[in-house]
N, C-alpha and C positions, 0 to 999 in steps of 0.2 A: 715338607715332611718334618716330623718331630726328630729331636736329637737322637733317639734311639736307633734311627736308621743309619747313623754313621758308624755304628759298632761293627767290629769284625770278629764274629764268634769263631771260636776254634772248631776244627773238624769234629772233635768229640761232642760238640754242642748240638749236632744235627739230630733232629727227631724223625727223619723220614729217609729212605734210601735215596741215593743220588741218581740223576738222569744225565747222561752225557751225549753230546752230538758235536759234529764238525760243521761249521759254517761253510757252505759251498761257495767259495770266493771265485770259482771259475765262471759262475753265473753273474758276475758283477755287472750291474747296470747303474753305476752310481754317478755322482757328480765329479767329473774329472778323475775318475778312478776306473781302471780296467785290468783285466787279467792278461798278462803277457810274460813270456819267459819263465813260467813256473811260479809267478807271484802276482799279487795285487799291487799295482803301481799307479803313480800319477800319470794320467794321460798326457798332460802338459806340465813339465816341471819348471816352466818359466815363472819366476815371482810375479805376482799380480794376475796370473792367468785365471784363477778362480778365487774370488774373495768376497766377503760380505760387502753389500752396498753401503754399510754404515762405517766401514773401516777406512782409515787413512789410506789413500792410494799410494803413499810412499812407503807403506810397511812392506818390507822385502820378504814376502811369504807367498808361497803357492800352496793351495789346499785341495784335498780331495776327500770324498767320503763315499763309502759303500754301505748300503742299507740292506741287510739280510731279510729274507722272508720271515714272517712270523712263525714261531714254533709253538704248537699246541702241546702243553706238558701232559704227561700221563697222570700226574698228581700235582696239586698246588705246591708251590715253592716260595720261599722268602729270601733265598740267597742264590746268586749266580756268580760263578767265577770263570775267568777266561785264562787259557794257556796259549801264548802267542809264539809262533815261530817266525821271526822277522829279522830283517836287516835295516838299520836306520842310519847310524853314524852321527858325528857331532853336529851336522847341519840339517838333520832330519828327525822326525819323531813319528811314532806310531802309537795310537791309543785305541783301545777297544772299549766301547761303552754299551750298556744294555738298558732296556726298560722293560717293565712288566705290566700286564694288563689284569685288572681285578674288576669287581662289579662296578665301581664308579669311574673306570676309564683307565688310561695309561698313567703310570708313574713318570717322574722326571727321568731323563737319561742319567745314568750313573757309570762311573768308571769301573770296569769289572776286574781290575787288578789292584789289590789282591782279591777283593770281593765287593760286589754290590749287594746290600741288604735292604729289603723292602719292609715297610712298616705293617703290611698285611699280605696274606698270601696271594700270588698271582697265578693265573692259569695259562697265560701265553707270554712268550718272551720274544723280544726282537733285539738284534745286535747291530751295531754299525762300527765301522772301522774308519778312523780319521788319520789321514796322511798329511804331513806337513813338511815342506822343504824351505829352508831359509836361505838357500843359496841355489844359483842356477844349476850346479852340478850335482846337487844332492839327489839321491835316488832311493827313497824308502821303499821297501818291498816286503810284503807279508806273504809267506808261503802257506800257513795254516793257522786257524783259530779253533780251538776246542773249548766248548762251553760245558760247564757242569752246574746243574740246578738241584738244590736240596732245600730242605726246610729246617729252620732254626727258630728258637724261641725269640720273639721280639716284643717290645712293648706295644700297647694298644695305640692305634692312630688317633690323632686329634681330628675333631669333626669340622670346625669352622674353617672357611677359607681365610687366608691372610689378606688384610688390606692395609696399604701404606700410602701416605701422600709423598709423591715424588715430583720432580720437575720434568715436563714433557717438551721434547723438541720435535720439529718437523723433519721427516726423512727426505722428501723430494726425490731426486735421483731417478726420475722417470727413464726407463730404458735400461737401467742397471739391473744387476742380478743379485738377489738376496742370498743369504747363507744357505737356504734350502733349495735354491735353484729357480725360484720364482723370478720372472721378468716384471719389473715394476711398471705399472701402467698408470695413465693419468687418473688422478683422484681415486687411487687404489685404497683398499681397506685391509690393513694388517698393522701389526706392531712389532717392535724390536726390543729385546732385553739383552743386557750385557753379559750373557752366558749361554752356552750351547745346551745347558741341562734342560732347558724349556723350549727348545727349538722344535716346532711341528714339521713332520715331513710335508713336502710340497702337496697341496691339495687337500690338506686335513686341518682340523682345528683342535688336535689332541691337547694342545696347550693354548688355552684362550684367556685373555684378560678382559675384565670389565673396567673400563676407563671412564670416569665421571668428572665433570667439572667440580670444583670445591663447593659450589652452591648446590650441587645435585640436580641441577635443571637440565642438564644433558649428559647422556652416557652412550658409549658404544661398546659392544662385545666384539673383540677382534682377535683373530688368530695370531700367534707369535711365529713370524716367518723370517726374521732376520736377527742378527747379532749386533748389539750396540745399545746406547751410544758409548763412546770412549773405550770401555773395557769389554773383554770377551770372556772373562773368567770370574765374574762377580755376581753370584746368585745371592744377592743381598737379602732377599726375601726368606732365606733359610737361616736357622739358628747357627751359631758359631760352630757347633760340633759337626755340622754338615757343610757349611759354607766353604767353598773351594779356596778362596783367598780373602784376605782382610778380615780375619777372624776376630780381631780385637775391636772391630767396629760394631755398634749396636745393630741388632737385627732390624731390617727395614731401611737402613741408611746406606745408599750407594756410595762406593768409594769415590766416584767423581764428585758427589755432593760434599763429602768430607774434605776432599782435596781443594775444591773451589772455595768452600766457606771457612775452613779451618787450617788450610795449608797442609793437611794430612798427605803423607808420602812426598813431601816437598811440593805440594800443589801439582803433582803430575799423575798421569795414568799409568797403566802397566807397561805401556810402550815408551815411557819417558816424555810424552808430550805434555805441555802445560795445559791444564784443564781450563777451559774458557767459559763453561757453564756447568751447573750442578746436575746435568742430565741423568735421569734414571730409567727413562723410557723413551723410545723414538716411535713416532706415529706417522703412518703413511698419510698422503695428502687428503684422501677421502675421509679417513678417520678424524684427521686434525680439523679440516675446514667444514665437512658436511656432518659428521657424526657429533662432534663436540662444539662446532661453530666457533673454534678459536681463531683469533686473528694474529696471534703471536705466541711464542713459547710461554708456557704457563705451568703452575702447579696443579696437579690433578690427583684424584684418589683412585688408586689401582687395586683391584682385587685379583688375586692370582688363583684362578678358579680350580685348577687341578689339585690345590691343597685342601679343598673342601670335599664334602660327600653329598650323596643324594642323587635323585634323577636329574639327568641332563638331556636336553634336546639338541640335535644337530641342525643347524640352519642350512637347508639344502638349496635355497634360492634367496639371494639377498643382493645388496643390503636391504634388510627388512626393517620397517618402522617399528619403534617401541612406542606403544599407545598408553595413555593414562586410563583407558577402560577397554572393555571387550567389543570394540567395533571400530570401523574405519572413520567414524564421525568424531572420535576422541582425538585430543591433541597428540601429536608426535613429540616425544621427548628424547629422541636419539635413534640410533640404528644398531642392527645386529648384522655383522658381515657374513657373507657366504662361508660355510664350513665352521663358523664359530659354534662352540659348545656352550649352551646357556643353562644354568641351573633352574629347574622348574620347581617352584614351591608347591603349586596346586593348580587346578584348572577350574574354569567357570563356563557356563553357557551364555553365549552372546550372539553377535551377528553371524549369519551363515556366509562363509567365504569359499569360493572356488579358487584353489591355488595349485601349486605345481604338483603336489602329491595327493590331494584329496579335496573333496567338498565337505566342509564341516562347520559346525557352530561352536566348536571347542576353542577356547582361548586360554593359553598358558599364562599364569601370573608369575612374574619374576620378582627378584628383590626390588624394593623401592616402589612397589605398586605399579610396576610396568607390565604391559601385556603384549603377547604376540599371538598371531593366528596359527593354530596347529596345522593349517592347510599347507604351510611351508616348511614343516619340520620332516626331515628325511628319515630320522631315527630317534628313538629314545633309549638310553642305557642307564644302568644304575638303579633299576627298579621302576615301578609304576608310580606316577604322580597321583596323589589323592585328589578328590574334588574339594574345592574350597568350602 
């Protein structure tokens, strides 16, 4: 998002009436979070009970997350604030984050205290509550969360998606649990970034990466389902005004890369560990081996697709081959994972394909001259794609 999204306008700046509602925490069905004793609490407070597959297993943290139902707003809003009634203590933390949905899809998750401001109006809002305990006896509890949405003046959104060259590592950890609750399978297809701001809920591709080899010969569209490598609060793709930590680093440069290459932060990550590689993205085995056909850690070009605009198709059945032309006889140049959101430039008429959702001769053209059959697209949002 552009820097304007980091602003915190005063209440007097509001240009539309506010809408208020309470999150129903008693219906919590979250990841290691439950309603008990009049509050939302960790189901298991033991450190390491629920943690990202990419985190160091020696990090003394127990985590839980509650995801609220989506709220359809009565009028579009650009700001959401949260009032929280909670107990935490020195060894625990409570954070409320929100995201909004507009024509092009979901925004990133933003901390709602004091306010989350979006760069364009949103019509739906979803909240999540993060609970953290750094000691076995810590008992964070949230009694109530009240949300307020209104509209304030913000700068216009940028249109192109951001692309940066970063170092990719392989996740592995088959059988482990990711930060969104997904259990890692053999040759799985997803990615991890070192910030929860772009973490997709399980079974969605709300935040999708396009990861390509530096030659451009292979690409994969993969949903972000985990947090890592190294850090967990480094949204390096955002400008300094928005970036959560390490604001003095250039946009697009991960803290781990700066630590490894330049000795930044004493060569250590946010947990004090010595950084052993410049990792800026983690790739599941299927994405790493099959999508990109990598044999070892490597530099890749990553597009953070939620920062762009325009029509996006949802891959309903994958991994789906990316073809060099509109037919199955054309060479495959990568994969699109199930749930991935792929930006559609336009469509052409080609080979008729009977797929999971329809029989059609429509092929969608993606960036880089790649094509996918519309027979496997479960939905399109952000407007209708034109004919090429």
